[in-house]
N, CA, C and O of each residue as an XYZ file, in Angstrom:
584
protein
N       0.721     -0.945     -0.144
C       0.068     -0.061     -0.167
C       1.420      1.069     -0.080
O       2.613      0.959      0.204
N       0.819      1.817     -0.352
C       1.389      3.694     -0.611
C       1.250      4.072     -0.123
O       0.151      3.812      0.366
N       1.992      5.196      0.527
C       1.662      6.330      1.569
C       0.571      7.114      0.928
O      -0.221      7.506      1.785
N       0.306      7.420     -0.081
C      -0.753      7.994     -0.846
C      -1.854      7.761     -0.514
O      -2.660      8.499      0.052
N      -2.015      6.065     -1.055
C      -3.181      5.361     -0.569
C      -3.339      5.398      0.808
O      -4.368      5.945      1.205
N      -2.605      4.969      1.599
C      -2.856      4.788      3.231
C      -2.957      6.713      3.480
O      -2.961      6.792      4.709
N      -3.013      7.767      3.085
C      -3.144      8.772      3.429
C      -4.556      9.223      3.207
O      -5.307      9.843      3.960
N      -4.764      8.695      1.814
C      -6.202      8.705      1.306
C      -7.309      8.269      2.017
O      -8.414      8.785      2.188
N      -6.755      7.090      2.454
C      -7.831      6.035      4.029
C      -8.426      7.047      4.881
O      -9.557      7.348      5.262
N      -7.110      7.503      5.051
C      -7.094      8.341      6.492
C      -7.963      9.436      6.404
O      -8.674      9.783      7.347
N      -7.931     10.188      4.941
C      -8.707     11.582      4.801
C     -10.167     10.876      4.542
O     -11.102     11.661      4.703
N     -10.483      9.727      4.224
C     -11.953      9.204      4.299
C     -12.545      8.745      5.315
O     -13.728      8.406      5.331
N     -11.481      8.677      6.604
C     -11.674      7.872      7.705
C     -12.047      6.660      8.075
O     -12.624      6.451      9.143
N     -11.786      5.856      7.324
C     -11.783      4.648      7.045
C     -11.394      3.901      8.455
O     -10.343      4.038      9.082
N     -12.576      3.032      8.802
C     -12.856      2.378     10.089
C     -12.804      0.650      9.583
O     -13.509      0.192      8.685
N     -11.773     -0.161     10.413
C     -12.000     -1.298     10.107
C     -12.852     -2.232     10.574
O     -12.775     -2.381     11.793
N     -13.536     -2.825     10.092
C     -14.612     -3.644     10.813
C     -14.690     -5.031      9.933
O     -15.572     -5.304      9.119
N     -13.547     -5.852     10.294
C     -13.528     -6.780      9.616
C     -14.014     -8.504     10.111
O     -14.210     -8.787     11.293
N     -14.111     -9.228      9.302
C     -15.328    -10.331      9.935
C     -14.000    -11.310     10.614
O     -13.437    -12.111      9.868
N     -13.600    -11.182     11.947
C     -13.087    -11.981     12.829
C     -11.736    -11.865     12.902
O     -11.082    -11.853     11.859
N     -10.966    -11.736     14.457
C     -10.059    -11.172     15.035
C      -9.067    -11.355     14.277
O      -8.468    -10.297     14.086
N      -8.324    -12.812     13.409
C      -7.244    -12.684     12.659
C      -7.217    -12.126     11.403
O      -6.079    -12.074     10.934
N      -8.359    -11.558     10.487
C      -8.451    -10.479      9.632
C      -8.319     -9.238     10.018
O      -8.048     -8.272      9.305
N      -8.507     -9.260     11.140
C      -8.644     -7.774     11.701
C      -6.818     -7.600     12.062
O      -5.965     -6.848     11.592
N      -6.781     -8.391     12.823
C      -5.043     -8.226     13.261
C      -4.114     -8.539     11.733
O      -2.898     -8.387     11.615
N      -4.869     -8.909     10.882
C      -3.915     -9.061      9.318
C      -4.025     -7.661      8.935
O      -3.011     -7.129      8.484
N      -5.018     -7.028      9.035
C      -5.101     -5.567      9.032
C      -4.607     -4.144      9.371
O      -4.565     -3.056      8.797
N      -4.223     -4.699     10.672
C      -3.719     -3.951     11.461
C      -2.133     -4.040     10.860
O      -1.553     -3.102     10.312
N      -1.568     -5.408     11.096
C      -0.298     -5.712     10.432
C       0.023     -5.113      8.998
O       1.210     -4.920      8.733
N      -0.760     -4.861      8.230
C      -0.842     -4.309      6.725
C      -0.755     -2.873      7.028
O       0.276     -2.313      6.659
N      -1.512     -2.282      7.540
C      -1.561     -0.953      7.905
C      -0.219     -0.213      8.708
O       0.142      0.953      8.555
N       0.361     -1.172      9.542
C       1.648     -0.645     10.207
C       2.785     -0.833      9.307
O       3.670      0.017      9.210
N       2.781     -1.994      8.604
C       4.227     -2.359      8.295
C       4.184     -1.631      6.823
O       5.136     -0.913      6.517
N       3.086     -1.808      5.905
C       2.904     -1.339      4.492
C       3.504     -2.525      3.670
O       3.318     -2.611      2.456
N       4.156     -3.342      4.309
C       4.316     -4.383      2.783
C       4.357     -5.792      3.624
O       5.192     -6.587      3.191
N       3.560     -6.251      4.805
C       3.761     -7.387      5.588
C       2.429     -7.610      5.798
O       1.646     -6.661      5.846
N       2.069     -8.756      5.932
C       0.635     -9.250      6.464
C       0.921    -10.320      7.516
O       2.077    -10.702      7.701
N      -0.040    -10.777      8.163
C      -0.103    -12.100      9.048
C       0.422    -13.084      8.304
O       1.285    -13.639      8.983
N       0.325    -13.582      7.225
C       0.816    -14.487      6.792
C       2.116    -14.532      6.925
O       2.635    -15.644      7.015
N       2.931    -13.360      6.969
C       4.585    -13.179      6.979
C       5.053    -13.708      8.488
O       6.147    -14.257      8.617
N       4.107    -13.497      9.690
C       4.798    -14.269     10.830
C       4.201    -15.237     11.187
O       4.490    -15.793     12.247
N       3.319    -15.627     10.462
C       2.663    -17.076     10.879
C       3.925    -18.089     11.010
O       4.659    -17.941     10.033
N       4.480    -19.228     12.054
C       5.218    -20.271     12.091
C       6.770    -19.574     11.697
O       7.708    -20.119     11.115
N       6.648    -17.823     12.370
C       8.046    -17.384     11.999
C       8.820    -17.694     13.902
O       8.226    -17.449     14.953
N       9.996    -18.175     13.780
C      10.662    -18.380     14.997
C       9.834    -19.226     15.476
O       9.140    -19.945     14.757
N       9.793    -19.250     17.618
C       9.877    -19.957     17.792
C       8.173    -19.660     18.466
O       7.572    -20.696     18.750
N       7.555    -18.571     18.671
C       6.755    -17.679     19.047
C       5.894    -17.478     18.069
O       4.947    -18.205     18.367
N       5.644    -16.936     17.083
C       5.074    -16.860     15.521
C       3.932    -17.735     15.168
O       3.776    -18.027     13.982
N       3.058    -18.219     16.133
C       1.829    -19.152     15.373
C       1.463    -19.998     16.543
O       1.741    -19.800     17.726
N       0.853    -20.886     16.056
C       0.264    -22.148     17.231
C       1.372    -22.642     17.989
O       2.503    -22.485     17.529
N       1.150    -23.408     19.451
C       1.620    -24.165     19.795
C       3.278    -23.724     20.156
O       4.263    -24.462     20.188
N       3.203    -22.558     20.355
C       4.857    -21.715     20.796
C       4.888    -22.257     22.276
O       4.127    -22.515     23.208
N       6.701    -22.282     21.812
C       7.542    -22.579     23.224
C       9.435    -22.662     22.359
O       9.846    -22.967     21.239
N      10.007    -22.253     23.506
C      11.197    -22.747     23.284
C      11.976    -20.811     23.563
O      11.422    -19.812     24.021
N      13.173    -20.980     23.124
C      13.865    -19.187     23.376
C      13.388    -18.728     21.987
O      13.324    -19.274     20.885
N      12.973    -17.106     22.630
C      12.796    -16.116     22.106
C      14.036    -16.009     20.755
O      15.169    -15.886     21.220
N      14.012    -16.024     19.946
C      15.308    -15.701     18.386
C      15.797    -14.467     18.243
O      16.982    -14.173     18.404
N      14.854    -13.658     17.920
C      15.150    -12.383     17.879
C      13.771    -11.218     18.362
O      12.798    -11.642     18.986
N      13.901     -9.814     17.972
C      12.621     -8.943     18.276
C      11.469     -9.199     17.560
O      10.490     -8.835     18.213
N      11.167     -9.688     16.456
C       9.789    -10.367     15.822
C       9.349    -11.138     16.472
O       8.163    -11.174     16.798
N      10.528    -12.220     16.929
C       9.888    -13.316     17.913
C       9.682    -13.192     19.170
O       9.485    -14.132     19.940
N       9.728    -11.481     19.593
C       9.444    -11.454     20.814
C       8.425    -10.275     20.829
O       8.042     -9.614     21.795
N       8.125    -10.192     19.678
C       6.904     -9.451     19.922
C       5.397    -10.371     19.702
O       4.290     -9.941     20.027
N       5.676    -11.796     19.040
C       4.672    -12.596     19.044
C       4.734    -13.090     20.563
O       3.641    -13.224     21.114
N       5.980    -13.403     21.367
C       5.727    -13.892     22.471
C       4.694    -13.031     23.192
O       3.627    -13.512     23.575
N       5.056    -11.636     23.387
C       4.500    -10.335     24.041
C       2.802    -10.683     23.706
O       1.891    -10.914     24.502
N       2.794    -10.609     22.048
C       1.199    -11.004     22.035
C       0.649    -12.116     22.696
O      -0.474    -11.937     23.167
N       1.286    -13.478     22.882
C       0.643    -14.693     23.366
C       0.611    -14.246     24.961
O      -0.198    -14.731     25.752
N       1.240    -13.616     25.192
C       1.332    -13.521     26.789
C      -0.244    -12.551     27.184
O      -1.099    -12.776     28.040
N      -0.126    -11.322     26.045
C      -1.155    -10.544     26.073
C      -2.506    -11.378     25.978
O      -3.457    -11.178     26.734
N      -2.493    -12.185     25.127
C      -3.947    -13.237     24.676
C      -4.172    -13.669     25.879
O      -5.212    -13.360     26.460
N      -3.119    -14.548     26.514
C      -3.420    -15.202     28.033
C      -3.929    -14.317     28.991
O      -4.945    -14.607     29.622
N      -3.477    -13.531     29.119
C      -4.070    -12.237     30.167
C      -5.908    -12.329     29.703
O      -6.916    -12.755     30.267
N      -5.589    -11.624     28.282
C      -7.248    -11.691     27.887
C      -8.086    -13.006     28.207
O      -9.296    -12.857     28.377
N      -7.615    -14.104     28.289
C      -8.271    -15.423     28.427
C      -8.958    -15.775     29.804
O     -10.112    -16.169     29.970
N      -7.513    -15.427     31.209
C      -7.848    -15.196     31.996
C      -8.908    -14.268     32.666
O      -9.450    -14.623     33.712
N      -9.127    -13.385     32.219
C      -9.930    -12.598     32.276
C     -11.340    -12.762     31.655
O     -12.201    -11.883     31.656
N     -11.444    -13.811     31.206
C     -12.952    -14.544     30.481
C     -12.941    -14.368     28.758
O     -13.805    -14.746     27.967
N     -11.657    -13.661     28.479
C     -12.035    -13.301     27.270
C     -12.106    -14.597     26.327
O     -12.179    -15.713     26.841
N     -12.079    -14.407     24.783
C     -11.894    -15.270     24.217
C     -11.339    -14.397     22.857
O     -12.110    -13.686     22.214
N      -9.777    -14.563     22.480
C      -9.470    -13.830     21.987
C      -9.646    -14.143     20.356
O      -9.757    -13.193     19.581
N      -9.669    -15.638     19.830
C      -9.952    -15.955     18.869
C     -11.693    -15.474     18.112
O     -12.003    -15.660     16.935
N     -12.200    -15.116     18.724
C     -13.335    -14.940     18.313
C     -14.159    -13.485     18.393
O     -15.169    -13.118     17.792
N     -13.156    -12.670     19.571
C     -13.855    -11.398     19.902
C     -13.256    -10.768     18.398
O     -12.360    -11.076     17.612
N     -14.109     -9.905     18.478
C     -14.087     -8.833     17.587
C     -13.792     -7.298     17.689
O     -14.318     -6.831     18.699
N     -13.296     -6.630     17.152
C     -13.156     -5.351     17.526
C     -13.408     -4.158     16.370
O     -13.533     -4.168     15.145
N     -13.414     -3.331     17.207
C     -13.434     -2.007     15.506
C     -11.801     -1.148     15.857
O     -11.418     -1.492     16.975
N     -11.213     -0.560     15.454
C     -10.220      0.189     15.121
C     -10.266      0.989     13.477
O     -10.932      0.761     12.468
N      -8.888      2.311     13.918
C      -8.975      3.044     12.913
C      -7.490      3.421     12.803
O      -6.780      3.387     13.808
N      -7.024      3.766     11.649
C      -5.559      4.304     11.214
C      -5.724      6.042     11.406
O      -6.562      6.837     10.980
N      -4.475      6.200     12.275
C      -4.223      7.671     11.914
C      -2.853      7.604     11.330
O      -2.298      6.508     11.249
N      -2.201      8.807     10.872
C      -1.108      9.098     10.352
C      -0.116      8.402     11.084
O       0.421      7.596     10.323
N       0.378      8.354     12.251
C       1.161      7.685     13.684
C       1.052      6.427     13.653
O       2.012      5.660     13.736
N      -0.393      6.012     13.503
C      -0.813      4.583     13.751
C      -1.811      4.246     13.995
O      -2.713      5.009     13.650
N      -2.207      2.951     14.706
C      -3.406      2.287     14.508
C      -3.729      2.256     16.511
O      -3.032      1.935     17.474
N      -5.577      2.936     16.289
C      -5.775      2.838     17.539
C      -7.381      2.214     17.548
O      -8.297      2.248     16.726
N      -7.248      1.725     18.696
C      -8.998      0.994     18.741
C      -9.483      1.717     19.227
O      -9.033      2.592     19.965
N     -11.251      1.348     18.688
C     -11.880      2.423     18.940
C     -12.304      2.148     20.385
O     -12.029      1.012     20.771
N     -13.055      3.134     21.468
C     -12.646      2.914     22.712
C     -14.051      2.187     22.790
O     -14.812      2.635     21.931
N     -14.530      1.344     23.455
C     -15.620      0.218     23.899
C     -15.908     -0.101     25.378
O     -15.105     -0.621     26.153
N     -16.877      0.193     25.597
C     -17.385     -0.487     27.027
C     -17.360     -1.829     27.202
O     -17.587     -2.103     28.380
N     -17.146     -2.940     26.406
C     -17.005     -4.192     26.237
C     -15.552     -4.351     27.051
O     -14.825     -3.361     26.975
N     -15.230     -5.080     27.547
C     -14.321     -5.144     28.429
C     -12.876     -5.856     27.298
O     -11.752     -5.556     26.897
N     -13.858     -6.896     27.211
C     -13.078     -8.231     26.135
C     -12.547     -7.618     24.609
O     -11.541     -7.859     23.942
N     -13.107     -7.186     24.508
C     -13.386     -6.075     22.962
C     -12.048     -5.387     23.175
O     -11.049     -5.676     22.516
N     -12.074     -4.513     24.076
C     -11.083     -3.808     24.412
C      -9.697     -4.609     24.214
O      -8.917     -4.393     23.286
N      -9.516     -5.547     25.209
C      -8.340     -6.000     25.327
C      -7.385     -6.660     24.197
O      -6.171     -6.665     23.988
N      -8.522     -7.211     23.574
C      -8.117     -8.012     22.330
C      -7.513     -6.861     21.672
O      -6.286     -6.775     21.725
N      -8.156     -5.991     21.078
C      -8.015     -5.172     20.127
C      -6.386     -4.413     20.863
O      -5.500     -4.117     20.062
N      -6.188     -4.201     22.189
C      -5.337     -3.471     22.352
C      -3.993     -4.557     21.986
O      -2.895     -4.298     21.493
N      -4.554     -5.798     22.425
C      -3.091     -6.880     22.286
C      -2.693     -6.783     20.706
O      -1.543     -6.968     20.309
N      -3.852     -6.453     19.814
C      -3.364     -6.579     18.432
C      -2.512     -5.024     17.997
O      -1.469     -4.830     17.372
N      -3.257     -4.307     18.490
C      -2.401     -2.856     18.436
C      -0.850     -3.042     18.496
O      -0.056     -3.092     17.557
N      -0.601     -3.140     19.956
C       0.257     -2.969     20.343
C       1.270     -4.005     19.840
O       2.456     -3.704     19.974
N       0.906     -5.419     19.169
C       1.835     -6.256     18.435
C       1.849     -5.782     17.006
O       2.836     -6.078     16.332
N       0.990     -5.165     16.523
C       1.377     -4.737     15.282
C       2.530     -3.158     15.036
O       3.430     -2.784     14.284
N       1.994     -2.818     15.852
C       3.264     -1.806     16.182
C       4.288     -2.087     16.884
O       5.133     -1.198     16.999
N       4.480     -3.186     17.447
C       6.372     -3.932     17.875
C       6.365     -4.551     16.437
O       7.497     -4.471     15.960
N       5.607     -5.051     15.716
C       6.433     -5.086     14.308
C       6.629     -4.348     13.353
O       7.009     -4.780     12.264
N       6.381     -2.986     13.620
C       6.875     -1.825     12.668
C       7.489     -1.310     13.269
O       8.092     -0.482     12.586
N       7.841     -1.255     14.561
C       9.338     -0.167     14.922
C      10.289     -1.888     14.798
O      11.400     -1.501     14.435
N      10.375     -3.347     14.906
C      11.265     -4.181     14.602
C      11.016     -4.742     13.076
O      11.418     -5.904     13.132
N      10.597     -4.513     11.878
C      10.410     -5.183     10.636
C      11.850     -5.291     10.159
O      12.215     -6.390      9.742
N      12.891     -4.063     10.177
C      13.985     -4.395      9.788
C      14.663     -5.159     10.448
O      15.847     -4.987     10.157
N      14.476     -6.212     11.477
C      14.843     -7.588     12.027
C      14.402     -8.843     11.419
O      14.963     -9.917     11.639
N      13.572     -8.723     10.787
C      12.839    -10.110     10.179
C      13.969    -10.643      8.868
O      14.588    -10.175      7.913
N      13.715    -12.042      9.638
C      14.655    -12.791      8.816
C      14.167    -14.214      8.443
O      13.775    -15.168      9.115
N      14.327    -14.009      7.199
C      13.314    -15.081      6.106
C      14.283    -16.420      6.966
O      13.750    -17.496      6.694
N      15.228    -16.566      7.676
C      15.358    -17.358      7.834
C      14.826    -18.535      9.153
O      15.035    -19.727      9.374
N      14.075    -17.478      9.799
C      13.372    -17.706     11.055
C      11.832    -18.029     10.225
O      10.864    -18.000     10.985
N      11.596    -18.260      9.100
C       9.997    -18.293      8.580
C      10.249    -19.876      8.527
O      11.278    -20.493      8.249
N       8.406    -20.533      9.042
C       8.707    -22.125      9.477
C       9.798    -22.561      9.945
O      10.327    -23.394      9.209
N      10.498    -22.264     11.141
C      11.482    -22.527     12.101
C      10.959    -22.967     13.204
O      11.681    -22.795     14.186
N       9.663    -23.626     13.450
C       9.377    -23.883     14.534
C       9.867    -25.601     14.831
O       9.842    -26.262     15.869
N      10.263    -25.919     13.561
C      10.516    -27.480     14.195
C      12.019    -27.858     14.938
O      12.389    -28.988     15.259
N      12.710    -26.679     15.101
C      14.257    -27.329     15.387
C      14.060    -26.780     16.780
O      13.213    -26.088     17.344
N      15.460    -27.516     17.176
C      15.514    -27.592     18.422
C      15.491    -26.503     19.669
O      15.330    -26.748     20.865
N      15.743    -24.976     18.898
C      15.734    -24.270     19.735
C      13.983    -23.852     20.217
O      13.775    -22.946     21.025
N      13.267    -24.356     19.823
C      11.765    -24.384     19.774
C      11.109    -25.642     20.656
O      10.033    -26.210     20.472
N      11.928    -25.835     21.477
C      11.733    -27.582     21.968
C      11.622    -27.237     23.561
O      10.960    -27.914     24.347
N      12.397    -26.045     23.920
C      12.622    -25.792     25.772
C      11.213    -25.467     25.993
O      10.192    -25.674     25.337
N      11.447    -24.926     27.055
C      10.021    -24.176     28.514
C       9.928    -22.984     27.087
O      10.627    -22.926     26.075
N       8.829    -22.177     27.513
C       8.588    -20.900     27.348
C       8.800    -20.223     28.331
O       8.581    -20.501     29.510
N       9.425    -18.902     27.684
C       9.972    -17.789     28.787
C       8.802    -17.415     29.412
O       7.853    -17.837     28.751
N       8.388    -16.708     30.556
C       7.514    -16.395     31.190
C       7.140    -15.064     31.123
O       7.980    -14.258     31.522
N       5.814    -14.528     30.614
C       5.123    -13.347     30.609
C       5.803    -12.115     31.419
O       5.243    -11.020     31.461
């Protein structure tokens, strides 16, 4: 997405209300990184994707570990991050969750917002070597604490 298109979307006041949290998280990542999507982070390192464990390999993997911790916190508060939908919008600076009285909507949106921003800040650390890396011995140890 070019900066011109992104700015045009901002002027139009685009609000993302996409079906399903995965699609919403994907849209957040696309809006913050401009050239990456959720697919670029699925099965990246030891902590991006399902069944995560082992050491954190790089700053991108750390973003995913922190996302897992955030989702775990939401689950402990009675939320289901997999099915919880939310609304957000893009500003010139970053993604913003739309304020909600629904505690779960707020928590899950903030988890995804923080992780998309984490990816944006650390995208220069993205290493293709860590894509589909989860079957290696480094990813078989215990999970780091949150």
